[in-house]
N, C-alpha and C positions, 0 to 999 in steps of 0.2 A: 532676617534671612529669607530669601525668596523661596517660593514653593518649588522651583526647579532644582533647588539644592536638597529638598527634603522628601521628594516623591519616591525615591528609591526605598524599597522595603529593607528594613534592618531586622535581623534576628539577634537578640541580645543574650549572651551567655554570662551568667553570674550566679553567685551563691552567697558569698560572705557580705557582712555589713558594708565593707568597702565598695561593693558593687552598687549599692543602693543609690548613692549620690549621683553616679554617672547615669543610671537609668532614669532617675527623676529629671536630671538636667536635659537629657535627650527628649523626653516626653514634653517638658515645658518649652524646649526649643523648637518644637514643631516637626521633629523627625517621626516618620511612620514606623512604629515598632510592630512588626508583623507577628512576632512571638517572642516569649522569654523562655530560655532553656535554663533549667536549674536542677539541682539534686533533689531526690525524693525527700519528703518531710522526714525529720529525724526525731527520735525520742529523747526528751531532755527532762532533767529534774528528778526528784525522788519518785514522783508519780508516773514517770516514763510517758508523759503526755506527748503526743505528736505535735511538733512545732514546725510551721511552714517557714522556708527561707524568706527574708524580708523582700527580696525582689519578686517573689510570688505574690505577696500581699499587695505590693505596689501595682503589679500587672493587673491583678483582679480589680483593684480600685479603678483602673482605667479601661476595663473590659478588653484587655490584651490576652490572647491565648497563652497558656502556660504549658510547656512540655517538660515532663520529668522522666526522661527515659532511663531504663536500667542500663542500656547500651546506646551509645550515640548513633550507631548504625541503624537503630530502630526509627530514627527520624529523618533518614536520608531522603525518602520519597517525599516527605512534607517540605523539605528544603527545596527540592527540585521543582515542586509545584509553584514556588514563589519567585522563580527566576524572572529578571535578574535580582539578586539579593546580596546585600553586604552583611558580614558578620561583625559584631563588636563583642569583645570578651574582656570582662573585668573581674578578676579574682574568682574564677570559676571553680578551680580546685581539681580539675581532671585534665589529663592529657588529651588533646584533640588529634585524632588520626589524620594523616594527610588526605585520605579519601574523603573526609568531611570538609577539610579546608578547601579542597579543590572545587567544591560546590559553590563557593562564594566568589564574587567579583567586586573589588580586586583582592579578595581573600578575606581573612578575619583580622580585624584591627584590635590590637591588644593594648591595654593601659597597664604599664608596669612601673611600680613605685621605686625606681632607682635610676641612676645615670648609667644606663647600659653602655658597654658590656659588663659593668660592675654588678655583682650580686644577682646573677641569674639564679632563679630558684624560688622556693616558697616563703622565704623570710627576709626579704630585702629591707623592710622597715626596721625590724629588730637589729639586723646586721649593721645598719648605719649607726645606730646608737651604741651597739657593742664595740664597734671599732673607733668610736670617738670622732667620727667624720665631721668635717666642718660644713659640708654641703651634700645634699641629696637632691631629689627631684622626681619628676615623672617622665618616662619615655613613652611616646606613642609609636608603636611598632607594628610591623606586619607579622602575624603569627606564622611560625614554621613548625615542622614536626620535631626538630631539635629544641630543647628547652630554652625559651627566651633568646633564641639566636637569630631571629629574623631581622631584616633591615629596619632602620629607624626613620620615621617621618618627621618627628619633632621632639624636642626636649624642653621641659619647663623646670628651671632650677629652683631650689629652696635652700637658703642658708640655715645652718643649725647653730643653736646657742650653747649646746651642751647641757641643757636642763630638760629637754623634751622627754616625756614618758611615752610608752608604747601607744596608749590611747590618744594622746595629744597628736602624735605624728601620723597615726592612721587617719584621724579626722582632717588634719591639715592637708595631707597628700591626696585624700579622696576628693577634696574640694578643688585642689590644683589640677588633678587628673581629669575631673569632669569638665573644667573650664578649658583645658588644653585640647581635650577630645572634641569639644564643640567648635573650637577654632580650626582644628585640622581636618575634621571629617568631610566638610563640603569639598575641599580641594582633593582629598583622597578619592572620594566617589567620582568626581569629575575627571580625575587623572592629571590635574594641574600640579598636584603635590606628589612628588616621587620620592621613594625612600632611599636611604643611603646605607650600604652594608656596614655592619659592626666591625670594629677592630678585633678580630678573632683572637690574636695572641694576647690581648689585654684582658680577656674574659676572666672573671672570678665567679665563684659559685657559693651559694648559701644552702644550708640544710634545713629540713623540717624540724621545728622545735619540738623537743620531747619533754614530758613531765619532769624527768630527772635532771634536765638542764637547770631547773630552778633550785636544786640543792646547793647551798652556798659552800664553796671550798675556800676556807680561810687562808689557804696557802697562796691564793692569788693576790694580786696587788689590790690595795684599797680602791684605787681609781677604777680598776676593772670591775670590782664588785659593785661599786656605785653605779656604773653603767648597766650592769646586769639587772640591778634592782629597777632601774627605769625601763629597760627593754622588756622585762618579764612581768611588769606590774599587774597587768590584767590576767595574763596566763603565761607560764605556769605558776608565777609567784616565786619570789626568792625566799626559800624556807631554811630555817635553822632551829636548833634547840637553844633555849636560854634557861638554864637550870633544868627543871623537869617539864618545861612548857615548850611545845612546838609553835613557832610563830612564822608569819610571813612579814618580812620587812618591806614596807611600802615606800619609805623615803629615808635617805641617809645622806651624810656628807663626809668628806675626807678631811683629815688634818695630819700635817707632818709633825712627828714628835720623835725626838732622839731617845727619850727615855723608854724603857721597856715596861714601865709601871703605868697603870691606869690612873689618870688624874682623879684626885679624891673629890667625889661629888655624889650626892644622893639623887641628883636630877639628870645625870647624864649616863648613857650606857654605850660603851664602845668596845671594840676589840682590835688589837694590833694584828695586821695582816702580813702576808708573806713578804712584802717589800719593806716592812718596818714602819709603815705609816698606819694611821688609825682610821677605822670606819666607825663613825658615830651614828647611832640610830635616831631618827627624828620622829617617825611614826611607824607603827607596826600593828599587826592583826593576829592575836592568838587564834589558833585554828578553831573555827566555829563561832568566833566572836567578831564584833565590829572593830573597825580601825580606830586606833586611839593614839594620842601623843605618848611619847616615851615616859614622860613624867607620870601620867595616869597609870601606865603599865607598872612602873616601879612601885607606885603606892598600892595598887590593887593586888599585886602578885608578890609582894616582898617576902612572904613566908615560904614561897616556893622557888626562890631564886638561889 
């Protein structure tokens, strides 16, 4: 990449782990990162220790200024001082007001892990798993004040196998997004690559995942519950009671059975779901304990089941 394509200042907006891959790739690719904007450090764990976002740690390792404003309007003057400047946003977690977007040329470039206009919103990766989609991908778009509604610069597809978990797909799409961003950004900055408006009538939306979304509803179909287990594996976890024990199911598979009776086995644990099919548990995690195969669970907890 020539220096002429990298001498424009870039302000990077990001917070989540998904952001880190794109930030590292931009730095390694020779782009000039003038500042990293992220959320304030947050308290985590039983000790409520302050933990810095990963992008902050990466920025400090490369002597890049880190801005952690309570309000984005607090950094408007700093952005103006760096003109001309391009914004890149990857999993930032806050709405950017139009007054801030207008400070960037040609705006703020957003990495969104879905085939827009599908799954606008905060949980596109989980939504692709939950809906049993056969393809997803990453859209490089121009940010707008309306949620994920800006025009599209490029799209990188990714075929799904139906076995992906939440963490698997986050890692895969973060790599794809970083690669596609590197390919598109020079043309975006130079003006050679122009965006195409989204098909607004085709837009669909996804919601912020809540802790209660992980509570298993056995009235749902077996296939839907298997997808939920994969989509919620890291958080919030698919929770249910087995006997007197609360567990998080981490892996399961479905089987079609006409009988309403559980197959006789001391090494298998399953439940008939709302569609008449069975969901069999492969691995699970009793609350507060480590993940284990179902056979170990049945042996260790047989007196409480």
